[in-house]
mmJSON file of the N, C-alpha and C atoms, coordinates in Angstrom:
{"data_MODEL":{"atom_site":{
"group_PDB":["ATOM","ATOM","ATOM","ATOM","ATOM","ATOM","ATOM","ATOM","ATOM","ATOM","ATOM","ATOM","ATOM","ATOM","ATOM","ATOM","ATOM","ATOM","ATOM","ATOM","ATOM","ATOM","ATOM","ATOM","ATOM","ATOM","ATOM","ATOM","ATOM","ATOM","ATOM","ATOM","ATOM","ATOM","ATOM","ATOM","ATOM","ATOM","ATOM","ATOM","ATOM","ATOM","ATOM","ATOM","ATOM","ATOM","ATOM","ATOM","ATOM","ATOM","ATOM","ATOM","ATOM","ATOM","ATOM","ATOM","ATOM","ATOM","ATOM","ATOM","ATOM","ATOM","ATOM","ATOM","ATOM","ATOM","ATOM","ATOM","ATOM","ATOM","ATOM","ATOM","ATOM","ATOM","ATOM","ATOM","ATOM","ATOM","ATOM","ATOM","ATOM","ATOM","ATOM","ATOM","ATOM","ATOM","ATOM","ATOM","ATOM","ATOM","ATOM","ATOM","ATOM","ATOM","ATOM","ATOM","ATOM","ATOM","ATOM","ATOM","ATOM","ATOM","ATOM","ATOM","ATOM","ATOM","ATOM","ATOM","ATOM","ATOM","ATOM","ATOM","ATOM","ATOM","ATOM","ATOM","ATOM","ATOM","ATOM","ATOM","ATOM","ATOM","ATOM","ATOM","ATOM","ATOM","ATOM","ATOM","ATOM","ATOM","ATOM","ATOM","ATOM","ATOM","ATOM","ATOM","ATOM","ATOM","ATOM","ATOM","ATOM","ATOM","ATOM","ATOM","ATOM","ATOM","ATOM","ATOM","ATOM","ATOM","ATOM","ATOM","ATOM","ATOM","ATOM","ATOM","ATOM","ATOM","ATOM","ATOM","ATOM","ATOM","ATOM","ATOM","ATOM","ATOM","ATOM","ATOM","ATOM","ATOM","ATOM","ATOM","ATOM","ATOM","ATOM","ATOM","ATOM","ATOM","ATOM","ATOM","ATOM","ATOM","ATOM","ATOM","ATOM","ATOM","ATOM","ATOM","ATOM","ATOM","ATOM","ATOM","ATOM","ATOM","ATOM","ATOM","ATOM","ATOM","ATOM","ATOM","ATOM","ATOM","ATOM","ATOM","ATOM","ATOM","ATOM","ATOM","ATOM","ATOM","ATOM","ATOM","ATOM","ATOM","ATOM","ATOM","ATOM","ATOM","ATOM","ATOM","ATOM","ATOM","ATOM","ATOM","ATOM","ATOM","ATOM","ATOM","ATOM","ATOM","ATOM","ATOM","ATOM","ATOM"],
"id":[1,2,3,4,5,6,7,8,9,10,11,12,13,14,15,16,17,18,19,20,21,22,23,24,25,26,27,28,29,30,31,32,33,34,35,36,37,38,39,40,41,42,43,44,45,46,47,48,49,50,51,52,53,54,55,56,57,58,59,60,61,62,63,64,65,66,67,68,69,70,71,72,73,74,75,76,77,78,79,80,81,82,83,84,85,86,87,88,89,90,91,92,93,94,95,96,97,98,99,100,101,102,103,104,105,106,107,108,109,110,111,112,113,114,115,116,117,118,119,120,121,122,123,124,125,126,127,128,129,130,131,132,133,134,135,136,137,138,139,140,141,142,143,144,145,146,147,148,149,150,151,152,153,154,155,156,157,158,159,160,161,162,163,164,165,166,167,168,169,170,171,172,173,174,175,176,177,178,179,180,181,182,183,184,185,186,187,188,189,190,191,192,193,194,195,196,197,198,199,200,201,202,203,204,205,206,207,208,209,210,211,212,213,214,215,216,217,218,219,220,221,222,223,224,225,226,227,228,229,230,231,232,233,234],
"type_symbol":["N","C","C","N","C","C","N","C","C","N","C","C","N","C","C","N","C","C","N","C","C","N","C","C","N","C","C","N","C","C","N","C","C","N","C","C","N","C","C","N","C","C","N","C","C","N","C","C","N","C","C","N","C","C","N","C","C","N","C","C","N","C","C","N","C","C","N","C","C","N","C","C","N","C","C","N","C","C","N","C","C","N","C","C","N","C","C","N","C","C","N","C","C","N","C","C","N","C","C","N","C","C","N","C","C","N","C","C","N","C","C","N","C","C","N","C","C","N","C","C","N","C","C","N","C","C","N","C","C","N","C","C","N","C","C","N","C","C","N","C","C","N","C","C","N","C","C","N","C","C","N","C","C","N","C","C","N","C","C","N","C","C","N","C","C","N","C","C","N","C","C","N","C","C","N","C","C","N","C","C","N","C","C","N","C","C","N","C","C","N","C","C","N","C","C","N","C","C","N","C","C","N","C","C","N","C","C","N","C","C","N","C","C","N","C","C","N","C","C","N","C","C","N","C","C","N","C","C","N","C","C","N","C","C"],
"label_atom_id":["N","CA","C","N","CA","C","N","CA","C","N","CA","C","N","CA","C","N","CA","C","N","CA","C","N","CA","C","N","CA","C","N","CA","C","N","CA","C","N","CA","C","N","CA","C","N","CA","C","N","CA","C","N","CA","C","N","CA","C","N","CA","C","N","CA","C","N","CA","C","N","CA","C","N","CA","C","N","CA","C","N","CA","C","N","CA","C","N","CA","C","N","CA","C","N","CA","C","N","CA","C","N","CA","C","N","CA","C","N","CA","C","N","CA","C","N","CA","C","N","CA","C","N","CA","C","N","CA","C","N","CA","C","N","CA","C","N","CA","C","N","CA","C","N","CA","C","N","CA","C","N","CA","C","N","CA","C","N","CA","C","N","CA","C","N","CA","C","N","CA","C","N","CA","C","N","CA","C","N","CA","C","N","CA","C","N","CA","C","N","CA","C","N","CA","C","N","CA","C","N","CA","C","N","CA","C","N","CA","C","N","CA","C","N","CA","C","N","CA","C","N","CA","C","N","CA","C","N","CA","C","N","CA","C","N","CA","C","N","CA","C","N","CA","C","N","CA","C","N","CA","C","N","CA","C","N","CA","C","N","CA","C","N","CA","C","N","CA","C","N","CA","C"],
"label_alt_id":[null,null,null,null,null,null,null,null,null,null,null,null,null,null,null,null,null,null,null,null,null,null,null,null,null,null,null,null,null,null,null,null,null,null,null,null,null,null,null,null,null,null,null,null,null,null,null,null,null,null,null,null,null,null,null,null,null,null,null,null,null,null,null,null,null,null,null,null,null,null,null,null,null,null,null,null,null,null,null,null,null,null,null,null,null,null,null,null,null,null,null,null,null,null,null,null,null,null,null,null,null,null,null,null,null,null,null,null,null,null,null,null,null,null,null,null,null,null,null,null,null,null,null,null,null,null,null,null,null,null,null,null,null,null,null,null,null,null,null,null,null,null,null,null,null,null,null,null,null,null,null,null,null,null,null,null,null,null,null,null,null,null,null,null,null,null,null,null,null,null,null,null,null,null,null,null,null,null,null,null,null,null,null,null,null,null,null,null,null,null,null,null,null,null,null,null,null,null,null,null,null,null,null,null,null,null,null,null,null,null,null,null,null,null,null,null,null,null,null,null,null,null,null,null,null,null,null,null,null,null,null,null,null,null],
"label_comp_id":["MET","MET","MET","SER","SER","SER","GLU","GLU","GLU","GLN","GLN","GLN","THR","THR","THR","PRO","PRO","PRO","ALA","ALA","ALA","ARG","ARG","ARG","ARG","ARG","ARG","HIS","HIS","HIS","LYS","LYS","LYS","PRO","PRO","PRO","SER","SER","SER","ALA","ALA","ALA","ALA","ALA","ALA","SER","SER","SER","ALA","ALA","ALA","PRO","PRO","PRO","LYS","LYS","LYS","GLY","GLY","GLY","PRO","PRO","PRO","THR","THR","THR","LEU","LEU","LEU","LYS","LYS","LYS","VAL","VAL","VAL","THR","THR","THR","LEU","LEU","LEU","VAL","VAL","VAL","ARG","ARG","ARG","SER","SER","SER","VAL","VAL","VAL","ILE","ILE","ILE","GLY","GLY","GLY","TYR","TYR","TYR","ASN","ASN","ASN","ARG","ARG","ARG","LYS","LYS","LYS","GLN","GLN","GLN","GLY","GLY","GLY","GLU","GLU","GLU","ILE","ILE","ILE","VAL","VAL","VAL","LYS","LYS","LYS","GLY","GLY","GLY","LEU","LEU","LEU","GLY","GLY","GLY","LEU","LEU","LEU","ARG","ARG","ARG","LYS","LYS","LYS","ILE","ILE","ILE","GLY","GLY","GLY","HIS","HIS","HIS","THR","THR","THR","VAL","VAL","VAL","GLU","GLU","GLU","VAL","VAL","VAL","LEU","LEU","LEU","ASP","ASP","ASP","HIS","HIS","HIS","PRO","PRO","PRO","ALA","ALA","ALA","MET","MET","MET","ARG","ARG","ARG","GLY","GLY","GLY","MET","MET","MET","ILE","ILE","ILE","GLN","GLN","GLN","LYS","LYS","LYS","VAL","VAL","VAL","ARG","ARG","ARG","HIS","HIS","HIS","MET","MET","MET","VAL","VAL","VAL","THR","THR","THR","VAL","VAL","VAL","ALA","ALA","ALA","ASP","ASP","ASP","ALA","ALA","ALA"],
"label_asym_id":["A","A","A","A","A","A","A","A","A","A","A","A","A","A","A","A","A","A","A","A","A","A","A","A","A","A","A","A","A","A","A","A","A","A","A","A","A","A","A","A","A","A","A","A","A","A","A","A","A","A","A","A","A","A","A","A","A","A","A","A","A","A","A","A","A","A","A","A","A","A","A","A","A","A","A","A","A","A","A","A","A","A","A","A","A","A","A","A","A","A","A","A","A","A","A","A","A","A","A","A","A","A","A","A","A","A","A","A","A","A","A","A","A","A","A","A","A","A","A","A","A","A","A","A","A","A","A","A","A","A","A","A","A","A","A","A","A","A","A","A","A","A","A","A","A","A","A","A","A","A","A","A","A","A","A","A","A","A","A","A","A","A","A","A","A","A","A","A","A","A","A","A","A","A","A","A","A","A","A","A","A","A","A","A","A","A","A","A","A","A","A","A","A","A","A","A","A","A","A","A","A","A","A","A","A","A","A","A","A","A","A","A","A","A","A","A","A","A","A","A","A","A","A","A","A","A","A","A","A","A","A","A","A","A"],
"label_entity_id":["1","1","1","1","1","1","1","1","1","1","1","1","1","1","1","1","1","1","1","1","1","1","1","1","1","1","1","1","1","1","1","1","1","1","1","1","1","1","1","1","1","1","1","1","1","1","1","1","1","1","1","1","1","1","1","1","1","1","1","1","1","1","1","1","1","1","1","1","1","1","1","1","1","1","1","1","1","1","1","1","1","1","1","1","1","1","1","1","1","1","1","1","1","1","1","1","1","1","1","1","1","1","1","1","1","1","1","1","1","1","1","1","1","1","1","1","1","1","1","1","1","1","1","1","1","1","1","1","1","1","1","1","1","1","1","1","1","1","1","1","1","1","1","1","1","1","1","1","1","1","1","1","1","1","1","1","1","1","1","1","1","1","1","1","1","1","1","1","1","1","1","1","1","1","1","1","1","1","1","1","1","1","1","1","1","1","1","1","1","1","1","1","1","1","1","1","1","1","1","1","1","1","1","1","1","1","1","1","1","1","1","1","1","1","1","1","1","1","1","1","1","1","1","1","1","1","1","1","1","1","1","1","1","1"],
"label_seq_id":[1,1,1,2,2,2,3,3,3,4,4,4,5,5,5,6,6,6,7,7,7,8,8,8,9,9,9,10,10,10,11,11,11,12,12,12,13,13,13,14,14,14,15,15,15,16,16,16,17,17,17,18,18,18,19,19,19,20,20,20,21,21,21,22,22,22,23,23,23,24,24,24,25,25,25,26,26,26,27,27,27,28,28,28,29,29,29,30,30,30,31,31,31,32,32,32,33,33,33,34,34,34,35,35,35,36,36,36,37,37,37,38,38,38,39,39,39,40,40,40,41,41,41,42,42,42,43,43,43,44,44,44,45,45,45,46,46,46,47,47,47,48,48,48,49,49,49,50,50,50,51,51,51,52,52,52,53,53,53,54,54,54,55,55,55,56,56,56,57,57,57,58,58,58,59,59,59,60,60,60,61,61,61,62,62,62,63,63,63,64,64,64,65,65,65,66,66,66,67,67,67,68,68,68,69,69,69,70,70,70,71,71,71,72,72,72,73,73,73,74,74,74,75,75,75,76,76,76,77,77,77,78,78,78],
"pdbx_PDB_ins_code":[null,null,null,null,null,null,null,null,null,null,null,null,null,null,null,null,null,null,null,null,null,null,null,null,null,null,null,null,null,null,null,null,null,null,null,null,null,null,null,null,null,null,null,null,null,null,null,null,null,null,null,null,null,null,null,null,null,null,null,null,null,null,null,null,null,null,null,null,null,null,null,null,null,null,null,null,null,null,null,null,null,null,null,null,null,null,null,null,null,null,null,null,null,null,null,null,null,null,null,null,null,null,null,null,null,null,null,null,null,null,null,null,null,null,null,null,null,null,null,null,null,null,null,null,null,null,null,null,null,null,null,null,null,null,null,null,null,null,null,null,null,null,null,null,null,null,null,null,null,null,null,null,null,null,null,null,null,null,null,null,null,null,null,null,null,null,null,null,null,null,null,null,null,null,null,null,null,null,null,null,null,null,null,null,null,null,null,null,null,null,null,null,null,null,null,null,null,null,null,null,null,null,null,null,null,null,null,null,null,null,null,null,null,null,null,null,null,null,null,null,null,null,null,null,null,null,null,null,null,null,null,null,null,null],
"Cartn_x":[8.82,9.023,7.692,7.728,6.495,6.427,5.253,5.055,4.741,5.3,5.023,3.825,2.998,1.851,2.298,1.693,2.083,1.73,2.499,2.253,0.894,0.185,-1.135,-1.007,-1.731,-1.72,-2.877,-2.632,-3.668,-4.655,-5.927,-6.967,-7.561,-7.538,-8.168,-9.679,-10.237,-11.674,-12.373,-13.674,-14.455,-14.227,-13.909,-13.682,-12.402,-11.443,-10.193,-10.243,-11.379,-11.529,-11.504,-10.98,-10.917,-12.306,-12.4,-13.665,-13.497,-14.479,-14.417,-14.038,-13.819,-13.474,-12.116,-12.022,-10.776,-10.307,-9.051,-8.442,-7.879,-7.968,-7.333,-5.982,-4.932,-3.574,-2.98,-2.433,-1.837,-0.389,0.502,1.913,2.098,2.616,2.772,4.233,5.147,6.576,7.357,8.467,9.322,9.996,10.258,10.963,12.474,12.937,14.37,14.898,16.007,16.619,16.182,15.247,14.797,15.374,15.195,15.652,15.069,15.874,15.419,14.197,14.171,13.05,11.739,11.803,10.6,10.134,11.059,10.699,10.013,10.484,9.865,8.465,8.268,6.943,5.983,6.441,5.603,5.214,6.169,5.888,4.895,5.05,4.151,2.727,2.577,1.238,0.624,1.439,0.936,1.089,1.843,2.042,3.234,3.102,4.155,4.85,4.104,4.732,3.921,4.485,3.84,2.474,1.476,0.117,-0.707,-0.067,-0.783,-1.583,-2.837,-3.721,-4.172,-4.179,-4.671,-5.614,-6.489,-7.355,-6.801,-6.581,-6.077,-7.051,-7.05,-7.904,-7.467,-8.434,-8.158,-8.0,-6.771,-6.486,-5.114,-4.784,-3.577,-2.278,-2.12,-0.882,-0.721,-1.785,-1.724,-1.546,-2.223,-2.058,-0.599,0.049,1.45,2.355,2.073,2.862,2.691,1.455,1.178,1.879,1.886,2.539,4.033,4.676,6.116,6.456,5.523,5.799,4.826,4.366,3.348,3.815,5.132,5.663,5.645,5.343,5.335,3.947,2.955,1.621,0.55,-0.601,-1.8,-2.821,-3.662,-4.636,-6.014,-7.001,-8.394,-9.265,-10.408,-11.364,-11.973,-12.177,-12.736,-14.239],
"Cartn_y":[42.226,40.792,40.096,39.089,38.343,37.158,36.895,35.768,34.513,33.421,32.157,31.501,30.905,30.188,28.802,28.266,26.921,25.887,24.827,23.752,23.125,22.857,22.233,20.746,20.008,18.554,18.134,17.129,16.601,15.781,16.099,15.324,14.348,13.063,12.123,12.344,12.377,12.591,11.277,11.323,10.129,9.715,10.677,10.375,9.568,9.671,8.939,7.543,7.179,5.85,4.796,3.6,2.554,2.18,2.001,1.588,0.169,-0.652,-2.033,-2.953,-4.226,-5.198,-4.875,-5.06,-4.753,-5.937,-5.888,-6.884,-6.17,-6.81,-6.275,-6.956,-6.163,-6.683,-6.196,-7.12,-6.793,-7.253,-6.37,-6.723,-7.476,-8.705,-9.528,-9.847,-9.547,-9.776,-8.53,-8.317,-7.169,-7.325,-6.192,-6.214,-6.248,-6.085,-6.117,-7.529,-7.619,-8.909,-9.503,-8.844,-9.314,-8.417,-8.832,-8.089,-6.67,-5.679,-4.281,-4.099,-4.803,-4.681,-5.11,-6.123,-6.554,-5.469,-4.769,-3.654,-2.548,-2.299,-1.288,-1.716,-2.999,-3.504,-3.315,-3.618,-3.427,-1.957,-1.064,0.373,0.761,0.15,0.418,-0.027,-1.046,-1.489,-0.54,0.345,1.303,0.844,-0.23,-0.758,-0.074,0.256,1.004,0.212,-0.45,-1.204,-2.452,-3.35,-4.624,-4.377,-5.08,-4.933,-3.918,-3.148,-2.147,-2.845,-2.448,-3.034,-1.959,-2.291,-1.38,-2.145,-1.401,-1.977,-1.561,-2.537,-2.266,-2.852,-2.274,-2.793,-4.201,-5.026,-6.405,-6.446,-6.212,-6.341,-6.988,-7.43,-8.232,-7.595,-6.29,-5.647,-5.79,-5.553,-5.676,-7.133,-8.034,-9.465,-9.883,-9.35,-9.662,-9.142,-7.925,-7.361,-8.203,-8.591,-9.416,-10.765,-11.328,-12.623,-12.55,-11.427,-11.269,-11.211,-10.729,-10.591,-11.429,-12.53,-13.355,-13.912,-14.021,-14.526,-13.462,-12.212,-11.115,-10.571,-10.94,-10.349,-11.426,-11.014,-11.848,-11.083,-11.816,-11.208,-11.751,-10.852,-11.24,-10.435,-10.989,-10.24,-9.141,-7.994,-6.861,-6.827],
"Cartn_z":[2.94,2.903,2.676,1.894,1.655,2.61,3.062,3.975,3.175,3.601,2.932,3.589,2.778,3.326,3.751,4.793,5.228,4.162,4.138,3.174,3.441,2.387,2.522,2.288,3.076,2.918,2.032,1.245,0.357,1.17,1.037,1.708,0.703,0.999,0.072,0.054,-1.121,-1.238,-1.558,-1.52,-1.833,-3.284,-4.137,-5.544,-5.746,-4.815,-4.98,-4.356,-3.787,-3.191,-4.3,-4.015,-5.037,-5.547,-6.853,-7.46,-7.981,-7.715,-8.156,-7.02,-7.339,-6.287,-5.666,-4.363,-3.663,-2.828,-2.445,-1.574,-0.356,0.803,2.005,2.147,2.163,2.266,3.583,4.381,5.673,5.695,6.133,6.27,7.578,7.51,8.711,9.028,8.1,8.347,7.948,8.614,8.332,6.972,6.33,5.047,5.245,6.475,6.768,6.513,5.817,5.535,4.21,3.536,2.231,1.145,-0.076,-1.23,-1.208,-1.582,-1.592,-2.491,-3.597,-4.533,-3.864,-3.007,-2.298,-1.333,-0.714,0.157,-0.618,-1.835,-2.686,-3.112,-3.337,-3.694,-2.531,-1.318,-0.128,-0.012,-0.24,-0.186,-1.286,-2.463,-3.58,-3.31,-2.486,-2.087,-1.06,-0.502,0.478,1.913,2.122,3.471,4.118,5.409,6.084,7.17,8.035,9.116,9.408,10.19,10.482,11.114,10.605,11.107,10.337,9.456,8.664,7.565,7.403,6.399,5.424,4.146,3.116,2.195,1.534,0.505,-0.843,-1.707,-3.051,-4.062,-5.258,-6.321,-6.696,-6.997,-7.399,-8.914,-9.383,-10.807,-10.979,-12.177,-12.379,-11.873,-11.995,-11.542,-10.03,-9.297,-7.836,-7.429,-8.135,-7.844,-8.043,-9.077,-9.322,-8.218,-7.739,-6.636,-5.376,-5.101,-3.915,-4.04,-5.241,-5.468,-5.15,-5.49,-5.245,-3.761,-2.933,-1.492,-0.665,-1.222,-0.558,0.778,0.99,2.251,3.349,2.998,3.975,4.268,3.469,3.603,3.713,4.227,4.158,3.331,2.626,1.726,2.045,2.064,2.277,1.326,0.959,0.147,0.996,0.369,1.119,1.044],
"occupancy":[1.0,1.0,1.0,1.0,1.0,1.0,1.0,1.0,1.0,1.0,1.0,1.0,1.0,1.0,1.0,1.0,1.0,1.0,1.0,1.0,1.0,1.0,1.0,1.0,1.0,1.0,1.0,1.0,1.0,1.0,1.0,1.0,1.0,1.0,1.0,1.0,1.0,1.0,1.0,1.0,1.0,1.0,1.0,1.0,1.0,1.0,1.0,1.0,1.0,1.0,1.0,1.0,1.0,1.0,1.0,1.0,1.0,1.0,1.0,1.0,1.0,1.0,1.0,1.0,1.0,1.0,1.0,1.0,1.0,1.0,1.0,1.0,1.0,1.0,1.0,1.0,1.0,1.0,1.0,1.0,1.0,1.0,1.0,1.0,1.0,1.0,1.0,1.0,1.0,1.0,1.0,1.0,1.0,1.0,1.0,1.0,1.0,1.0,1.0,1.0,1.0,1.0,1.0,1.0,1.0,1.0,1.0,1.0,1.0,1.0,1.0,1.0,1.0,1.0,1.0,1.0,1.0,1.0,1.0,1.0,1.0,1.0,1.0,1.0,1.0,1.0,1.0,1.0,1.0,1.0,1.0,1.0,1.0,1.0,1.0,1.0,1.0,1.0,1.0,1.0,1.0,1.0,1.0,1.0,1.0,1.0,1.0,1.0,1.0,1.0,1.0,1.0,1.0,1.0,1.0,1.0,1.0,1.0,1.0,1.0,1.0,1.0,1.0,1.0,1.0,1.0,1.0,1.0,1.0,1.0,1.0,1.0,1.0,1.0,1.0,1.0,1.0,1.0,1.0,1.0,1.0,1.0,1.0,1.0,1.0,1.0,1.0,1.0,1.0,1.0,1.0,1.0,1.0,1.0,1.0,1.0,1.0,1.0,1.0,1.0,1.0,1.0,1.0,1.0,1.0,1.0,1.0,1.0,1.0,1.0,1.0,1.0,1.0,1.0,1.0,1.0,1.0,1.0,1.0,1.0,1.0,1.0,1.0,1.0,1.0,1.0,1.0,1.0,1.0,1.0,1.0,1.0,1.0,1.0],
"B_iso_or_equiv":[0.0,0.0,0.0,0.0,0.0,0.0,0.0,0.0,0.0,0.0,0.0,0.0,0.0,0.0,0.0,0.0,0.0,0.0,0.0,0.0,0.0,0.0,0.0,0.0,0.0,0.0,0.0,0.0,0.0,0.0,0.0,0.0,0.0,0.0,0.0,0.0,0.0,0.0,0.0,0.0,0.0,0.0,0.0,0.0,0.0,0.0,0.0,0.0,0.0,0.0,0.0,0.0,0.0,0.0,0.0,0.0,0.0,0.0,0.0,0.0,0.0,0.0,0.0,0.0,0.0,0.0,0.0,0.0,0.0,0.0,0.0,0.0,0.0,0.0,0.0,0.0,0.0,0.0,0.0,0.0,0.0,0.0,0.0,0.0,0.0,0.0,0.0,0.0,0.0,0.0,0.0,0.0,0.0,0.0,0.0,0.0,0.0,0.0,0.0,0.0,0.0,0.0,0.0,0.0,0.0,0.0,0.0,0.0,0.0,0.0,0.0,0.0,0.0,0.0,0.0,0.0,0.0,0.0,0.0,0.0,0.0,0.0,0.0,0.0,0.0,0.0,0.0,0.0,0.0,0.0,0.0,0.0,0.0,0.0,0.0,0.0,0.0,0.0,0.0,0.0,0.0,0.0,0.0,0.0,0.0,0.0,0.0,0.0,0.0,0.0,0.0,0.0,0.0,0.0,0.0,0.0,0.0,0.0,0.0,0.0,0.0,0.0,0.0,0.0,0.0,0.0,0.0,0.0,0.0,0.0,0.0,0.0,0.0,0.0,0.0,0.0,0.0,0.0,0.0,0.0,0.0,0.0,0.0,0.0,0.0,0.0,0.0,0.0,0.0,0.0,0.0,0.0,0.0,0.0,0.0,0.0,0.0,0.0,0.0,0.0,0.0,0.0,0.0,0.0,0.0,0.0,0.0,0.0,0.0,0.0,0.0,0.0,0.0,0.0,0.0,0.0,0.0,0.0,0.0,0.0,0.0,0.0,0.0,0.0,0.0,0.0,0.0,0.0,0.0,0.0,0.0,0.0,0.0,0.0],
"pdbx_formal_charge":[null,null,null,null,null,null,null,null,null,null,null,null,null,null,null,null,null,null,null,null,null,null,null,null,null,null,null,null,null,null,null,null,null,null,null,null,null,null,null,null,null,null,null,null,null,null,null,null,null,null,null,null,null,null,null,null,null,null,null,null,null,null,null,null,null,null,null,null,null,null,null,null,null,null,null,null,null,null,null,null,null,null,null,null,null,null,null,null,null,null,null,null,null,null,null,null,null,null,null,null,null,null,null,null,null,null,null,null,null,null,null,null,null,null,null,null,null,null,null,null,null,null,null,null,null,null,null,null,null,null,null,null,null,null,null,null,null,null,null,null,null,null,null,null,null,null,null,null,null,null,null,null,null,null,null,null,null,null,null,null,null,null,null,null,null,null,null,null,null,null,null,null,null,null,null,null,null,null,null,null,null,null,null,null,null,null,null,null,null,null,null,null,null,null,null,null,null,null,null,null,null,null,null,null,null,null,null,null,null,null,null,null,null,null,null,null,null,null,null,null,null,null,null,null,null,null,null,null,null,null,null,null,null,null],
"auth_seq_id":[1,1,1,2,2,2,3,3,3,4,4,4,5,5,5,6,6,6,7,7,7,8,8,8,9,9,9,10,10,10,11,11,11,12,12,12,13,13,13,14,14,14,15,15,15,16,16,16,17,17,17,18,18,18,19,19,19,20,20,20,21,21,21,22,22,22,23,23,23,24,24,24,25,25,25,26,26,26,27,27,27,28,28,28,29,29,29,30,30,30,31,31,31,32,32,32,33,33,33,34,34,34,35,35,35,36,36,36,37,37,37,38,38,38,39,39,39,40,40,40,41,41,41,42,42,42,43,43,43,44,44,44,45,45,45,46,46,46,47,47,47,48,48,48,49,49,49,50,50,50,51,51,51,52,52,52,53,53,53,54,54,54,55,55,55,56,56,56,57,57,57,58,58,58,59,59,59,60,60,60,61,61,61,62,62,62,63,63,63,64,64,64,65,65,65,66,66,66,67,67,67,68,68,68,69,69,69,70,70,70,71,71,71,72,72,72,73,73,73,74,74,74,75,75,75,76,76,76,77,77,77,78,78,78],
"auth_comp_id":["MET","MET","MET","SER","SER","SER","GLU","GLU","GLU","GLN","GLN","GLN","THR","THR","THR","PRO","PRO","PRO","ALA","ALA","ALA","ARG","ARG","ARG","ARG","ARG","ARG","HIS","HIS","HIS","LYS","LYS","LYS","PRO","PRO","PRO","SER","SER","SER","ALA","ALA","ALA","ALA","ALA","ALA","SER","SER","SER","ALA","ALA","ALA","PRO","PRO","PRO","LYS","LYS","LYS","GLY","GLY","GLY","PRO","PRO","PRO","THR","THR","THR","LEU","LEU","LEU","LYS","LYS","LYS","VAL","VAL","VAL","THR","THR","THR","LEU","LEU","LEU","VAL","VAL","VAL","ARG","ARG","ARG","SER","SER","SER","VAL","VAL","VAL","ILE","ILE","ILE","GLY","GLY","GLY","TYR","TYR","TYR","ASN","ASN","ASN","ARG","ARG","ARG","LYS","LYS","LYS","GLN","GLN","GLN","GLY","GLY","GLY","GLU","GLU","GLU","ILE","ILE","ILE","VAL","VAL","VAL","LYS","LYS","LYS","GLY","GLY","GLY","LEU","LEU","LEU","GLY","GLY","GLY","LEU","LEU","LEU","ARG","ARG","ARG","LYS","LYS","LYS","ILE","ILE","ILE","GLY","GLY","GLY","HIS","HIS","HIS","THR","THR","THR","VAL","VAL","VAL","GLU","GLU","GLU","VAL","VAL","VAL","LEU","LEU","LEU","ASP","ASP","ASP","HIS","HIS","HIS","PRO","PRO","PRO","ALA","ALA","ALA","MET","MET","MET","ARG","ARG","ARG","GLY","GLY","GLY","MET","MET","MET","ILE","ILE","ILE","GLN","GLN","GLN","LYS","LYS","LYS","VAL","VAL","VAL","ARG","ARG","ARG","HIS","HIS","HIS","MET","MET","MET","VAL","VAL","VAL","THR","THR","THR","VAL","VAL","VAL","ALA","ALA","ALA","ASP","ASP","ASP","ALA","ALA","ALA"],
"auth_asym_id":["A","A","A","A","A","A","A","A","A","A","A","A","A","A","A","A","A","A","A","A","A","A","A","A","A","A","A","A","A","A","A","A","A","A","A","A","A","A","A","A","A","A","A","A","A","A","A","A","A","A","A","A","A","A","A","A","A","A","A","A","A","A","A","A","A","A","A","A","A","A","A","A","A","A","A","A","A","A","A","A","A","A","A","A","A","A","A","A","A","A","A","A","A","A","A","A","A","A","A","A","A","A","A","A","A","A","A","A","A","A","A","A","A","A","A","A","A","A","A","A","A","A","A","A","A","A","A","A","A","A","A","A","A","A","A","A","A","A","A","A","A","A","A","A","A","A","A","A","A","A","A","A","A","A","A","A","A","A","A","A","A","A","A","A","A","A","A","A","A","A","A","A","A","A","A","A","A","A","A","A","A","A","A","A","A","A","A","A","A","A","A","A","A","A","A","A","A","A","A","A","A","A","A","A","A","A","A","A","A","A","A","A","A","A","A","A","A","A","A","A","A","A","A","A","A","A","A","A","A","A","A","A","A","A"],
"auth_atom_id":["N","CA","C","N","CA","C","N","CA","C","N","CA","C","N","CA","C","N","CA","C","N","CA","C","N","CA","C","N","CA","C","N","CA","C","N","CA","C","N","CA","C","N","CA","C","N","CA","C","N","CA","C","N","CA","C","N","CA","C","N","CA","C","N","CA","C","N","CA","C","N","CA","C","N","CA","C","N","CA","C","N","CA","C","N","CA","C","N","CA","C","N","CA","C","N","CA","C","N","CA","C","N","CA","C","N","CA","C","N","CA","C","N","CA","C","N","CA","C","N","CA","C","N","CA","C","N","CA","C","N","CA","C","N","CA","C","N","CA","C","N","CA","C","N","CA","C","N","CA","C","N","CA","C","N","CA","C","N","CA","C","N","CA","C","N","CA","C","N","CA","C","N","CA","C","N","CA","C","N","CA","C","N","CA","C","N","CA","C","N","CA","C","N","CA","C","N","CA","C","N","CA","C","N","CA","C","N","CA","C","N","CA","C","N","CA","C","N","CA","C","N","CA","C","N","CA","C","N","CA","C","N","CA","C","N","CA","C","N","CA","C","N","CA","C","N","CA","C","N","CA","C","N","CA","C","N","CA","C","N","CA","C","N","CA","C","N","CA","C","N","CA","C"],
"pdbx_PDB_model_num":[1,1,1,1,1,1,1,1,1,1,1,1,1,1,1,1,1,1,1,1,1,1,1,1,1,1,1,1,1,1,1,1,1,1,1,1,1,1,1,1,1,1,1,1,1,1,1,1,1,1,1,1,1,1,1,1,1,1,1,1,1,1,1,1,1,1,1,1,1,1,1,1,1,1,1,1,1,1,1,1,1,1,1,1,1,1,1,1,1,1,1,1,1,1,1,1,1,1,1,1,1,1,1,1,1,1,1,1,1,1,1,1,1,1,1,1,1,1,1,1,1,1,1,1,1,1,1,1,1,1,1,1,1,1,1,1,1,1,1,1,1,1,1,1,1,1,1,1,1,1,1,1,1,1,1,1,1,1,1,1,1,1,1,1,1,1,1,1,1,1,1,1,1,1,1,1,1,1,1,1,1,1,1,1,1,1,1,1,1,1,1,1,1,1,1,1,1,1,1,1,1,1,1,1,1,1,1,1,1,1,1,1,1,1,1,1,1,1,1,1,1,1,1,1,1,1,1,1,1,1,1,1,1,1]
}}}
């Protein structure tokens, strides 16, 4: 019988860190009760639960995502 190796987790490296100007986005309202698409946008931003903060690149695509869920998040310059 062959033994299976345990699953390896991906470790983020310094090379995968965002390059360029970034924004700090914090989820301040629950996605429950809102449109499903808005919940998917929040997930796409990398936010998981209320109070979670992530740094995202400051470019038009991310700005558009933030604009769609502006009632659920706060944004600050990083």
